[in-house]
C-alpha positions as CSV (number, residue, x, y, z in Angstrom):
1,M,39.9,28.3,1.1
2,T,38.0,30.0,-1.8
3,N,38.6,33.6,-2.9
4,K,37.6,36.2,-0.4
5,P,33.8,36.8,-0.5
6,E,32.5,40.2,-1.6
7,R,29.5,39.7,0.6
8,V,29.2,37.3,3.6
9,V,25.7,35.8,3.9
10,L,24.8,34.8,7.4
11,I,22.4,32.0,8.1
12,G,20.9,31.2,11.5
13,V,19.9,27.6,12.5
14,A,18.1,27.5,15.8
15,G,16.7,24.8,18.0
16,D,17.3,22.4,20.9
17,S,19.9,19.6,20.7
18,G,18.7,16.4,19.0
19,C,16.1,18.1,16.8
20,G,17.6,17.6,13.4
21,K,20.0,20.6,13.1
22,S,23.1,18.4,12.2
23,T,21.2,16.6,9.5
24,F,20.0,19.9,8.1
25,L,23.6,21.2,8.1
26,R,24.7,18.2,6.1
27,R,22.0,19.0,3.6
28,L,23.2,22.6,3.4
29,I,26.8,21.4,2.7
30,D,25.3,19.3,-0.1
31,L,23.8,22.4,-1.6
32,F,26.6,24.9,-1.1
33,G,29.7,22.7,-1.0
34,E,32.2,22.7,2.0
35,D,34.4,25.4,0.5
36,L,31.8,28.1,0.4
37,M,30.4,27.4,3.8
38,T,31.7,27.7,7.4
39,V,29.6,26.5,10.4
40,I,30.0,28.1,13.8
41,C,28.5,26.2,16.7
42,L,27.3,28.7,19.3
43,D,28.3,26.3,22.1
44,D,31.7,27.8,21.6
45,Y,30.5,31.0,23.2
46,H,29.7,29.2,26.6
47,S,31.2,31.4,29.2
48,L,30.8,28.7,31.9
49,D,32.4,25.4,31.4
50,R,30.6,22.1,32.4
51,K,32.1,22.1,36.0
52,Q,31.1,25.8,36.6
53,R,27.6,25.1,35.3
54,K,27.2,22.2,37.6
55,E,28.5,24.3,40.6
56,T,26.2,27.3,39.9
57,G,23.2,25.3,38.7
58,I,23.0,27.4,35.5
59,T,22.3,25.3,32.4
60,A,23.8,25.9,28.9
61,L,20.3,27.0,27.9
62,D,20.5,30.0,30.2
63,P,21.9,33.1,28.6
64,R,24.0,33.7,31.7
65,A,26.1,30.7,30.7
66,N,26.9,32.3,27.3
67,N,29.0,35.3,26.2
68,F,26.7,37.3,23.8
69,D,28.9,40.3,23.6
70,L,31.7,38.3,22.2
71,M,29.4,36.4,20.0
72,Y,28.0,39.6,18.5
73,E,31.4,41.2,18.1
74,Q,32.9,38.2,16.3
75,I,29.9,37.5,14.0
76,K,29.8,41.2,13.1
77,A,33.5,41.1,12.3
78,L,33.1,38.0,10.1
79,K,30.1,39.6,8.3
80,S,32.2,42.6,7.5
81,G,35.0,40.4,6.1
82,Q,37.4,40.2,9.1
83,A,39.0,37.1,10.5
84,I,38.3,36.2,14.2
85,D,39.9,34.1,16.9
86,K,36.9,32.1,18.0
87,P,36.8,30.2,21.4
88,I,36.2,26.5,21.4
89,Y,34.0,24.6,23.8
90,N,35.2,21.1,24.1
91,H,32.2,18.7,24.3
92,E,34.4,15.8,25.3
93,T,36.0,17.4,28.3
94,G,33.5,20.1,29.0
95,L,36.3,22.7,29.1
96,I,36.9,25.9,27.1
97,D,39.9,25.3,24.8
98,P,42.3,27.8,23.2
99,P,40.7,29.8,20.3
100,E,40.9,29.0,16.6
101,R,41.3,31.3,13.7
102,I,38.2,31.6,11.5
103,E,38.4,33.4,8.2
104,P,35.3,35.0,6.6
105,N,33.6,32.8,4.0
106,H,30.8,33.3,1.4
107,I,28.3,31.6,3.8
108,I,28.6,31.6,7.6
109,V,26.1,29.4,9.4
110,V,25.6,30.1,13.1
111,E,23.8,27.1,14.7
112,G,22.9,26.2,18.2
113,L,20.6,27.1,21.1
114,H,20.7,30.9,20.8
115,P,21.2,32.3,17.3
116,L,18.1,34.4,17.4
117,Y,18.1,35.2,21.2
118,D,20.2,38.4,21.1
119,E,18.7,41.1,19.0
120,R,22.2,42.4,17.9
121,V,23.1,39.0,16.6
122,R,19.6,38.5,15.1
123,S,20.0,41.8,13.1
124,L,23.0,40.4,11.3
125,I,21.3,37.2,10.1
126,D,20.1,37.2,6.5
127,F,18.0,34.1,6.7
128,S,17.0,31.8,9.6
129,V,15.2,28.6,10.4
130,Y,14.0,27.3,13.8
131,F,13.5,23.6,14.5
132,D,10.3,23.2,16.6
133,I,9.9,19.7,17.7
134,S,6.7,19.0,19.8
135,D,7.2,17.5,23.3
136,E,5.7,14.2,22.3
137,V,8.1,13.7,19.4
138,K,11.1,15.0,21.2
139,I,10.5,12.6,24.1
140,A,10.1,9.6,21.6
141,W,13.2,10.6,19.7
142,K,15.3,11.1,22.8
143,I,14.1,7.8,24.3
144,Q,14.9,5.9,21.1
145,R,18.4,7.5,20.9
146,D,19.4,7.4,24.6
147,M,18.0,4.1,25.5
148,A,19.1,2.3,22.3
149,E,22.5,3.9,21.8
150,R,23.5,4.9,25.2
151,G,21.8,2.4,27.4
152,H,20.0,5.0,29.6
153,R,16.9,4.1,31.6
154,Y,13.4,5.5,30.5
155,E,13.0,7.3,33.8
156,D,16.4,9.0,33.5
157,V,15.7,10.2,30.0
158,L,12.4,11.6,31.0
159,A,13.9,13.3,34.1
160,Q,16.6,14.9,31.9
161,I,14.0,16.3,29.5
162,N,11.9,17.7,32.3
163,S,14.9,19.3,34.0
164,R,15.7,21.2,30.9
165,K,12.1,22.2,30.1
166,P,11.8,25.4,32.2
167,D,14.9,27.0,30.6
168,F,14.0,25.7,27.2
169,D,10.5,27.3,27.4
170,K,12.0,30.6,28.7
171,F,15.0,31.1,26.5
172,I,15.0,28.8,23.5
173,E,11.4,28.4,22.3
174,P,10.6,32.2,22.1
175,Q,13.2,32.5,19.3
176,R,10.8,30.9,16.9
177,E,9.0,34.3,16.6
178,F,11.9,35.7,14.8
179,A,12.7,32.9,12.3
180,D,11.9,33.2,8.6
181,V,11.0,29.5,8.4
182,V,9.8,27.4,11.3
183,L,9.8,23.6,10.9
184,Q,7.3,22.0,13.2
185,V,7.4,18.3,13.8
186,L,4.2,17.0,15.4
187,P,2.4,13.7,16.0
188,T,0.4,12.4,13.1
189,N,-3.3,13.0,12.7
190,L,-3.6,9.8,10.6
191,I,-3.4,7.3,13.4
192,K,-5.6,7.6,16.5
193,N,-3.8,7.6,19.8
194,D,-0.4,7.0,18.1
195,T,2.4,6.4,20.6
196,E,5.2,5.1,18.4
197,R,5.8,8.5,16.7
198,R,7.2,6.9,13.6
199,V,4.7,8.6,11.4
200,L,5.0,12.4,11.7
201,R,3.1,15.5,10.7
202,V,5.6,18.2,9.6
203,R,4.7,21.8,9.0
204,M,6.8,24.5,7.3
205,L,5.8,28.0,8.4
206,Q,7.1,30.6,6.0
207,R,7.2,34.2,6.9
208,E,5.2,36.4,4.5
209,G,6.4,39.9,3.6
210,K,10.1,39.3,3.9
211,E,12.0,41.0,1.1
212,G,13.0,38.6,-1.6
213,F,11.5,35.5,0.1
214,E,8.7,33.9,-1.9
215,P,6.9,31.2,0.1
216,T,6.3,27.9,-1.6
217,Y,2.7,27.1,-2.2
218,L,0.5,24.1,-3.3
219,F,-1.8,24.5,-6.4
220,D,-3.1,28.0,-5.8
221,E,-1.4,30.8,-3.9
222,G,-3.6,32.2,-1.1
223,S,-6.1,29.3,-1.1
224,T,-6.6,26.7,1.5
225,I,-5.9,23.2,0.2
226,N,-6.3,19.7,1.7
227,W,-4.9,17.1,-0.7
228,T,-4.7,13.3,-0.5
229,P,-2.1,12.5,-3.2
230,C,-2.3,8.7,-2.7
231,G,-3.4,6.7,-5.7
232,R,-2.0,5.8,-9.0
233,K,0.8,8.4,-8.9
234,L,1.9,8.0,-5.3
235,T,2.2,4.7,-3.4
236,C,1.0,5.0,0.1
237,S,0.8,2.2,2.6
238,Y,-1.1,2.6,5.9
239,P,-1.9,5.2,7.2
240,G,-1.6,7.1,3.9
241,M,-0.6,10.7,3.4
242,Q,-2.2,14.1,3.6
243,L,-0.9,17.5,2.4
244,Y,-2.2,20.9,3.5
245,Y,-1.5,24.4,2.4
246,G,-3.0,27.6,3.8
247,S,-2.3,30.9,5.6
248,D,-2.1,31.4,9.3
249,V,-1.1,34.0,11.9
250,Y,1.9,33.2,14.0
251,Y,3.2,35.6,16.7
252,G,1.0,38.3,15.1
253,R,2.5,37.9,11.6
254,Y,1.1,36.2,8.5
255,V,2.7,32.9,7.5
256,S,2.2,30.5,4.6
257,V,1.9,27.0,5.9
258,L,2.7,23.8,4.1
259,E,2.1,20.5,5.8
260,V,3.0,16.8,5.0
261,D,1.4,14.2,7.3
262,G,2.6,10.6,6.6
263,Q,5.6,9.1,4.9
264,F,6.8,8.4,1.4
265,D,7.0,4.7,0.5
266,N,8.9,5.4,-2.7
267,L,11.2,8.4,-2.7
268,E,11.4,8.5,-6.5
269,E,7.6,9.4,-6.5
270,V,8.2,12.6,-4.5
271,I,8.6,14.2,-7.9
272,Y,4.8,13.9,-8.2
273,I,4.3,16.1,-5.1
274,E,7.2,18.5,-6.2
275,T,5.5,19.2,-9.6
276,H,2.4,20.5,-7.7
277,L,4.4,23.0,-5.7
278,S,5.2,26.4,-6.9
279,N,8.1,28.8,-5.8
280,T,10.3,25.9,-4.8
281,S,13.5,27.8,-5.8
282,T,14.8,24.8,-7.6
283,K,17.0,25.2,-10.7
284,Y,15.2,22.5,-12.6
285,Q,12.1,20.4,-12.2
286,G,12.8,17.5,-9.9
287,E,15.8,19.0,-8.1
288,L,14.1,18.8,-4.7
289,T,13.4,15.1,-5.3
290,H,16.9,14.5,-6.6
291,L,18.4,16.1,-3.5
292,L,16.3,13.8,-1.3
293,L,17.3,10.8,-3.3
294,Q,21.0,11.7,-3.1
295,H,21.1,11.0,0.6
296,R,18.1,8.8,1.3
297,E,20.1,7.5,4.4
298,Y,19.7,10.9,6.2
299,P,17.2,10.7,9.0
300,G,13.7,11.9,8.0
301,S,14.3,11.5,4.2
302,N,11.1,9.4,3.9
303,N,8.8,12.1,5.5
304,G,8.1,15.8,5.8
305,T,11.2,16.5,7.9
306,G,13.6,15.7,5.1
307,F,11.3,17.1,2.4
308,F,11.0,20.5,4.2
309,Q,14.7,20.6,5.2
310,V,15.6,20.3,1.5
311,L,13.0,23.0,0.6
312,T,14.4,25.3,3.3
313,G,17.9,24.8,2.0
314,L,16.7,25.8,-1.5
315,K,15.2,29.0,0.0
316,M,18.5,29.7,1.7
317,R,20.4,29.2,-1.6
318,A,17.9,31.6,-3.3
319,A,18.5,34.2,-0.5
320,Y,22.3,33.8,-0.9
321,E,22.2,34.2,-4.7
322,R,19.9,37.2,-4.4
323,L,22.0,39.0,-1.8
324,T,25.3,38.3,-3.6
325,T,24.1,39.3,-7.1
326,T,22.5,42.5,-5.6
327,E,25.9,43.3,-3.9
328,A,27.7,42.5,-7.2
329,K,25.4,44.8,-9.2
330,L,25.8,47.6,-6.6
331,A,29.6,47.2,-6.7
332,V,29.6,47.6,-10.5
333,Q,27.4,50.7,-10.4
334,V,29.8,52.3,-7.9
């Protein structure tokens, strides 16, 4: 364990299961290192075990199956530098295991279905991202995973998705309103009537007006840009690639939108796109590309999902550095 942090920075990672959160967490560990960062899975705050949920018909998505009072008390304690005894939800057995001791760390990541649901917990979070996967892509991903890896039937996979949908729409999706960054994964616009969902259109919605957060932009801040970068500098096979940048209103707030539709044939060439972006929060030109190349085996590395996950991680690092140096300066002044 590293030395005790002066300031605990709390990061929220929200979204449904199977939407890329675990890959994103690996990317964050690459940025911050394992010593500085502790991840808390909010499934550990389930108040109903698997058997009880089955008996009552209450899903894990339902707030009634989760202990938000304990979640808030413990996350607040960690943020103020105190150790906690966190419960453990055992995914293998579906039971709630005896608690484990968690010490405060420089960065605490709370990830799961409900990090932005309870406004008390939300108020503690310094920077947050919501993974917003469209239904079409979610179904395609789940079918690929469950049928290929787990041998499930198509009808069963579809039935499972549909059975979760009412609670997802009611309790999980509304949290995107409160996220600083929303990563939307959508069907491509480049292929008519695409059903494979291998080519994706990914949008990064960045909240404007958040203190210390400077949204990344393409070419000219505040403009609306449509850019086809394919040509001599960027190799694009069918169906090509399109970038977009502009401003939008999302839940009544202004957001800066970056979009990548298509996939990268050659990851080394991503530097060409990186050099046209401003406010990337990189330490040196090419760092974003370098981070992508470091783990080209991570899912989504060849399209906008990986690209924007790395960019969001860089924004979280910038927030961490800003908050900790501000605290350090204040401490010196006192």
